C-alpha positions in Angstrom: 112.1 119.9 122.5 111.5 121.1 126.1 110.7 118.3 128.4 107.5 120.1 129.7 106.2 120.3 126.1 107.1 116.7 125.5 105.3 115.6 128.7 102.2 117.6 127.8 102.1 116.1 124.3 102.8 112.6 125.5 100.1 112.8 128.2 97.6 114.2 125.7 98.3 111.5 123.1 98.3 108.8 125.8 94.9 110.0 127.0 93.4 110.0 123.5 94.7 106.5 122.8 93.5 105.3 126.2 90.0 106.6 125.5 89.8 105.8 121.8 91.7 102.5 121.7 92.4 100.9 125.0 88.9 101.6 126.6 86.9 100.0 123.7 89.1 97.0 123.7 89.0 96.7 127.5 85.2 97.1 127.4 85.0 94.0 125.2 87.1 92.1 127.7 85.0 93.4 130.6 81.7 92.2 129.0 83.3 88.8 128.4 84.5 88.4 132.0 81.8 90.1 134.1 78.5 88.5 134.9 75.8 91.1 134.1 73.5 89.9 136.9 75.7 90.3 139.9 78.8 92.0 138.5 81.1 89.1 139.6 84.2 88.0 137.6 83.7 84.8 135.6 85.3 82.7 133.0 81.9 81.1 132.3 81.2 82.9 129.1 84.6 81.9 127.6 84.1 78.3 128.6 80.6 78.4 127.1 82.1 79.5 123.8 84.7 76.8 123.9 82.1 74.2 124.7 79.7 75.3 122.0 80.4 73.1 118.9 79.4 75.9 116.5 81.6 78.5 118.1 84.4 76.0 118.4 84.1 75.2 114.7 84.1 78.9 113.9 87.3 79.5 115.9 88.9 76.4 114.3 88.0 77.6 110.8 89.3 81.1 111.5 92.6 79.7 112.8 92.9 77.5 109.8 92.2 80.5 107.5 94.8 82.5 109.2 97.5 79.8 109.2 96.8 78.6 105.6 96.6 82.1 104.2 99.9 83.1 105.8 101.6 79.9 104.5 100.4 80.5 101.0 101.4 84.2 101.1 104.9 83.1 102.3 105.1 80.7 99.4 104.3 83.5 97.0 106.2 86.4 98.5 109.5 84.8 99.7 110.8 83.4 96.3 109.7 86.6 94.5 111.5 88.8 97.0 114.7 86.7 96.8 114.7 86.7 93.0 114.1 90.4 92.8 116.9 91.0 95.3 119.5 88.8 93.7 118.9 88.9 90.0 118.2 91.3 87.2 115.8 90.2 84.5 113.7 91.8 81.7 111.0 94.1 83.1 112.3 93.8 86.7 111.3 97.2 87.8 107.8 97.2 86.3 107.1 93.6 87.3 108.2 94.1 90.9 105.8 97.0 91.3 103.0 95.1 89.5 103.1 92.6 92.3 101.5 95.2 94.5 98.4 95.4 92.3 96.2 93.2 94.6 96.3 96.0 97.3 94.0 98.2 95.1 90.9 96.2 95.7 89.2 95.2 99.0 89.3 91.4 99.2 85.5 91.0 99.7 84.9 92.9 96.4 87.4 90.7 94.6 85.5 87.7 95.9 82.5 88.8 93.8 84.8 88.6 90.7 86.0 85.2 91.7 82.4 83.9 92.0 81.8 85.0 88.4 84.7 82.9 87.3 84.4 79.8 89.6 80.6 79.7 89.9 78.5 76.9 88.4 77.7 79.2 85.5 81.0 80.9 85.5 83.9 81.3 83.1 85.9 78.3 84.2 83.0 75.8 83.7 82.1 77.4 80.4 85.7 77.0 79.3 85.8 73.3 80.4 82.5 72.6 78.7 83.8 74.1 75.5 86.7 71.7 75.6 84.4 68.8 76.3 85.9 68.2 79.7 82.6 68.7 81.6 79.0 67.9 81.0 77.0 71.1 80.6 74.0 69.4 82.4 76.1 68.8 85.5 78.5 71.7 86.0 80.8 71.5 88.9 80.2 73.8 91.8 83.8 74.9 92.7 82.6 77.4 95.3 80.5 74.9 97.2 83.0 72.1 97.3 86.1 74.2 98.0 84.7 77.3 99.8 87.3 77.3 102.6 90.1 76.9 100.0 88.6 79.7 98.0 88.8 82.1 101.0 92.4 81.1 101.7 93.3 81.8 98.1 91.5 85.2 98.1 93.2 86.2 101.4 96.7 85.1 100.2 96.4 86.8 96.8 95.4 90.1 98.6 97.9 89.9 101.4 101.1 88.5 99.9 102.3 92.1 99.0 102.5 92.9 102.8 104.9 90.0 103.2 106.8 90.9 100.0 107.3 94.4 101.2 108.6 93.3 104.6 111.0 90.7 103.0 112.2 93.1 100.4 113.0 95.7 103.1 114.8 93.0 105.2 116.9 91.8 102.3 117.9 95.3 101.5 119.4 95.6 105.0 121.4 92.3 104.8 125.2 92.9 104.6 126.3 91.1 101.3 129.7 90.5 102.9 128.2 87.9 105.2 126.8 85.9 102.3 130.0 86.4 100.3 132.1 85.1 103.2 129.9 82.0 103.4 130.3 81.4 99.7 134.1 81.8 99.9 134.1 79.1 102.5 132.4 76.7 100.2 128.9 76.9 101.5 126.4 75.9 98.7 123.5 78.3 97.8 120.8 76.3 99.6 122.7 75.9 102.8 123.8 79.5 102.6 120.2 80.6 102.4 119.1 78.6 105.4 122.2 79.3 107.6 122.9 82.9 106.7 120.2 84.7 104.8 117.0 83.3 106.4 118.1 84.0 110.0 118.9 87.6 109.0 115.6 88.3 107.3 113.5 86.3 109.8 112.4 89.3 111.9 111.0 91.0 108.8 109.4 87.7 107.6 107.9 87.1 111.0 106.6 90.7 111.3 104.9 90.5 107.9 103.6 87.0 108.6 102.1 88.2 111.9 100.2 91.0 110.1 99.0 88.6 107.4 97.8 86.1 110.0 95.9 88.7 112.0 94.3 90.1 108.9 93.3 86.7 107.5 92.2 85.4 111.0 89.8 88.3 111.5 88.7 88.8 107.8 85.0 89.4 107.7 84.1 90.4 104.1 85.4 87.4 102.1 83.6 84.8 104.2 80.4 86.8 103.9 80.6 87.0 100.1 81.5 83.3 99.9 78.5 82.5 102.1 80.6 80.8 104.7 79.1 81.6 108.1 81.0 79.0 110.1 83.9 81.3 110.9 84.4 83.4 114.1 84.2 86.9 112.5 80.9 86.2 110.8 79.5 84.6 114.0 80.5 87.8 115.9 78.6 89.9 113.3 75.6 87.7 113.5 75.6 87.9 117.3 75.4 91.7 117.3 71.7 91.5 116.9 71.3 90.1 120.4 74.2 92.0 122.0 72.2 93.3 124.9 71.0 89.8 125.9 73.8 87.6 124.9 77.4 88.0 126.2 78.8 85.2 124.1 79.7 87.5 121.1 81.9 89.4 123.6 83.5 86.2 124.8 84.1 85.1 121.2 85.6 88.5 120.4 87.8 88.3 123.4 89.2 84.9 122.3 89.9 86.4 118.8 91.6 89.4 120.5 93.7 87.1 122.7 94.9 85.0 119.7 95.7 88.1 117.6 97.4 89.8 120.5 99.4 86.6 121.3 100.7 86.4 117.8 101.7 90.1 117.9 103.4 89.7 121.3 105.2 86.6 120.1 106.6 88.5 117.2 107.8 91.3 119.5 109.3 88.9 122.1 111.0 86.7 119.4 112.6 89.5 117.4 111.6 92.9 118.7 113.9 92.6 121.7 117.0 91.8 119.6 119.5 94.6 119.3 119.0 96.2 115.9 122.5 97.7 116.1 124.3 94.4 116.7 125.2 94.1 113.1 126.4 97.0 111.1 124.3 98.4 108.3 125.6 97.4 104.9 127.9 100.1 103.5 127.1 98.9 100.0 124.3 97.0 98.3 125.0 93.9 96.4 124.5 94.4 92.7 121.9 92.0 91.2 123.2 89.4 88.8 121.9 89.7 85.2 120.2 86.4 84.2 121.0 85.5 80.6 118.7 84.3 78.0 115.9 82.0 78.9 116.6 82.1 82.6 115.9 85.9 82.7 112.7 85.4 80.7 111.6 82.5 82.9 112.0 84.8 86.0 110.0 87.5 84.2 107.3 84.9 83.4 107.1 83.9 87.0 106.5 87.4 88.2 104.0 88.0 85.4 102.2 84.7 86.2 101.8 85.5 89.9 100.6 89.0 89.0 98.1 87.6 86.5 96.8 85.1 89.1 96.5 87.8 91.7 94.6 90.0 89.2 91.9 87.4 88.4 89.5 88.8 91.1 90.1 92.3 89.6 89.4 91.0 86.1 86.2 89.3 87.3 85.0 92.5 88.9 85.9 94.6 85.8 84.0 92.1 83.5 81.0 92.0 85.8 80.8 95.8 85.9 80.6 96.0 82.1 78.4 92.9 81.5 75.0 93.2 80.1 74.4 89.5 80.1 76.9 86.9 81.5 75.5 83.4 81.8 77.3 80.1 81.0 79.9 81.9 78.8 83.6 82.5 79.1 83.2 86.3 78.6 80.0 88.4 78.9 77.7 88.0 75.9 76.9 91.7 76.1 79.0 94.6 77.2 77.7 97.9 78.5 79.1 100.9 80.4 75.6 101.7 81.8 76.5 100.2 85.2 79.3 102.6 85.8 77.0 105.6 85.1 74.2 104.0 87.1 76.5 103.3 90.0 77.4 107.0 90.3 73.7 108.0 90.0 72.3 105.4 92.4 70.3 106.6 95.5 72.5 104.4 97.6 75.9 104.9 96.0 76.1 108.7 95.8 75.3 109.3 99.4 77.7 106.5 100.4 80.5 108.2 98.5 79.7 111.5 100.2 79.6 109.7 103.6 82.9 108.0 103.1 84.6 111.2 102.0 83.3 112.9 105.2 84.3 109.9 107.5 87.7 109.5 105.9 88.4 113.2 105.8 87.7 113.6 109.5 89.9 110.5 110.2 92.7 111.8 108.1 92.7 115.2 109.9 92.8 113.4 113.3 95.6 111.0 112.3 97.7 113.9 110.9 97.4 115.9 114.1 97.9 113.0 116.6 100.4 111.1 114.5 102.6 114.1 113.9 102.6 115.0 117.6 103.4 111.4 118.6 106.2 111.3 116.0 107.6 114.6 117.4 107.8 113.2 120.9 109.2 109.9 119.7 112.0 111.4 117.6 112.7 114.8 119.2 112.4 114.1 123.0 114.5 112.3 125.5 111.6 110.9 127.5 112.1 107.4 128.6 108.5 106.5 127.9 108.8 107.6 124.3 109.4 104.0 123.2 106.2 103.0 125.1 104.3 105.7 123.1 105.8 104.4 119.9 104.5 100.9 120.7 101.1 102.2 121.7 100.6 104.1 118.5 101.5 100.9 116.5 99.2 98.6 118.5 96.1 99.2 116.3 97.8 97.1 113.7 97.8 94.2 116.0 94.2 94.5 117.3 91.6 93.3 114.9 89.2 95.9 113.5 86.4 93.6 114.5 87.3 94.0 118.1 87.4 97.8 118.1 84.2 97.9 116.0 82.4 95.8 118.6 83.8 97.9 121.4 82.7 101.1 119.8 79.2 99.6 119.1 78.7 98.6 122.7 79.9 101.9 124.1 77.8 104.0 121.6 74.4 102.6 122.8 72.1 105.0 124.5 73.3 105.9 128.0 76.9 104.8 127.3 80.0 107.1 127.1 80.4 107.0 123.3 76.8 107.9 122.7 77.9 111.5 122.4 79.7 110.5 119.2 76.3 109.5 117.6 74.7 112.5 115.9 71.2 113.5 115.1 69.2 110.8 113.4 71.8 108.2 114.4 74.6 109.7 112.3 77.9 107.9 112.9 80.0 110.7 111.5 82.1 111.3 114.6 81.9 107.6 115.7 83.3 106.3 112.4 85.7 109.2 112.0 87.3 108.4 115.3 87.2 104.6 114.7 88.9 105.0 111.3 91.5 107.4 112.8 92.5 104.9 115.5 92.9 102.1 112.9 95.0 104.3 110.5 97.1 106.2 113.1 100.2 103.9 112.6 100.4 104.9 108.9 100.8 108.6 109.7 103.0 108.0 112.8 105.5 105.9 110.9 105.6 108.3 108.0 106.1 111.3 110.3 108.8 109.5 112.3 110.6 108.7 109.0 110.4 112.3 107.9 111.6 113.7 111.2 114.5 111.2 111.3 115.6 112.5 107.9 115.3 116.2 109.0 118.6 117.5 110.6 117.7 118.8 114.1 120.6 121.3 113.6 118.4 123.3 111.3 115.7 123.7 114.0 118.3 124.5 116.6 119.8 127.2 114.3 116.4 128.8 113.8 115.7 128.8 117.6 119.2 130.3 118.2 118.3 133.2 115.9 115.2 134.0 118.0 112.5 132.1 116.1 109.7 130.8 118.3 108.8 127.1 118.5 105.7 127.7 116.2 107.7 129.7 113.7 110.4 127.1 113.6 107.9 124.4 113.0 106.0 126.4 110.3 109.1 127.7 108.5 111.6 124.9 108.9 110.2 121.6 110.0 106.9 121.4 108.2 108.2 122.1 104.7 110.8 119.3 105.2 108.2 117.0 106.6 105.4 117.9 104.2 106.0 115.0 101.7 106.1 112.4 104.4 102.9 113.7 106.0 101.2 113.9 102.6 102.1 110.3 101.9 100.9 109.0 105.3 97.8 111.1 105.0 97.0 109.8 101.5 97.3 106.2 102.7 95.2 106.9 105.8 92.5 108.5 103.7 92.5 105.8 101.1 92.3 102.9 103.5 89.7 104.7 105.6 87.6 105.0 102.5 87.8 101.2 102.0 87.6 100.1 105.7 85.4 97.0 106.1 84.9 95.9 109.8 84.0 99.4 111.2 81.8 100.2 108.2 79.8 97.0 108.3 79.2 97.1 112.1 78.9 100.8 113.0 76.8 102.1 110.1 73.3 101.0 110.8 71.1 103.0 108.5 71.2 103.1 104.7 71.5 106.9 104.6 74.7 106.6 106.7 76.3 103.8 104.7 79.9 104.3 103.7 81.1 102.9 100.3 82.1 99.5 101.6 78.8 98.8 103.2 76.9 100.1 100.2 78.9 97.8 98.0 78.1 94.9 100.3 74.4 95.8 100.3 74.3 96.0 96.5 75.9 92.5 96.2 72.7 90.9 97.7 70.3 93.2 95.8 68.0 91.8 93.2 68.3 92.7 89.5 71.6 94.4 88.5 72.8 94.8 92.1 75.9 92.7 91.7 76.8 94.6 88.5 76.4 97.9 90.4 78.5 96.6 93.2 81.2 95.6 90.7 81.1 99.0 89.1 81.5 100.6 92.5 84.4 98.2 93.1 86.0 99.5 89.8 85.7 103.1 91.0 87.3 102.0 94.3 90.2 100.4 92.4 90.8 103.5 90.4 90.6 105.7 93.6 93.0 103.5 95.6 95.4 103.1 92.7 95.7 106.9 92.3 96.1 107.2 96.1 98.9 104.6 96.3 100.7 106.1 93.3 100.4 109.5 94.9 101.7 108.3 98.2 104.7 106.7 96.5 105.5 109.9 94.5 105.1 112.0 97.6 107.3 109.9 99.8 110.1 110.0 97.3 112.0 107.3 99.1 113.8 104.3 97.7 113.0 100.8 98.9 113.9 97.2 98.0 111.0 96.9 95.5 112.4 97.7 92.1 115.8 98.2 90.5 118.2 101.0 91.3 
């Protein structure tokens, strides 16, 4: 790549990220530190938040949710990844892929299914009453007594696949000769794990843990469904109503941003600066040991049990979507498919699907263009700042969606710079499209980088030496080789944009502009069969995201540490 072209692309992408990512986040910081009366710099709003017992409780609960959710996710993911890496057991390939099932349902929709199971009139109480273990006149309210624990469990069951994928990838890069050398020297398995294996996979474990913590710390949907307002993200959402007169939501958002950014920075400083090439890549992969008899089936049962536990929310949503009457019984007393048909014919649902398709489609186009250009500069240029560009394109993973949504909301008010992104009648088409694109840009950038790294530059050089132009070389050589990776990244960007929560709940203000996630949330609180319609919409979302993830996996065509050979 010519340096001039690389500089033009780098400057253009940097400008886009500065306007669409850094500026909204910086605006939140400005509103938190600048006195609106005299424009002076102040820490007063931050101190006011920290002095307020309600906000302080909200931050404490959010931190507790983040730490506890990450801890539970590690307890689930680490043993499973180790077992899958070291041993062969019946159904290993299928069961390791089944562990990823929780990713096909937004956690706040799954929370609706859990409420049907753990509510006072839910399946668990009905089961205990049938066994004579509970008085039917005084059913136990699991949701009210253990609401915080319920949110932790929901977060952990949804997010442990992120940790599992990171740990599996890290284990696949461990040189088996190191562990074999320790074993030959008489090091027992437990000590060998803590002294050899764990330090080698710690960067992957910490990276995945940081993402899980940030996600759980800023999770908005699950606390809303569990009716738990004493958590920072919900307090920020409630404060939006008085945004013009109350700077405290900005200050609270700034604290959330500083905590999330601090965790991400700590992970980079602790492990991101280590030399990745210090240890040679393994020339061969250790063959898994076949577990005989009951040991193999016990391992299979563990994988199946975790998958079944993680699928409880999905089962609850599915049963609710086909229930005609479900009250104080283990299973619905009546079954019907009418809710599925009614959901697709609802005056709220059908426009929301059309809106989400439009928002996500625009976001996917933007991410493909910007992500591919960024990957081209990162992998094909010799600019010294290409590593800075790489980091900048990945930062949206570290910044909570709640922060960017609040920044976009404040900047899209009348007279503000982003007001041009609001269309006629208050349409957030451009606003949500850009917001979704910024959030999902890392998916396409990483996919494009992986594809370009696997494409031999000699092919492009050969085409150029034969007189082909840059555009012709890109169209005839590079793009066909890169197409599968771009398709995989684009499918993931589209699917997760369709199911984005924070931006959707905050930026879509009118019912005619609701995307799918906000329509689902609105149906949850509707009278009559609103919860059943929300569950039916959740089932359609599960089917859509399942097809998207399978398509992305087939398109990428790359092996990983997930399943067998």
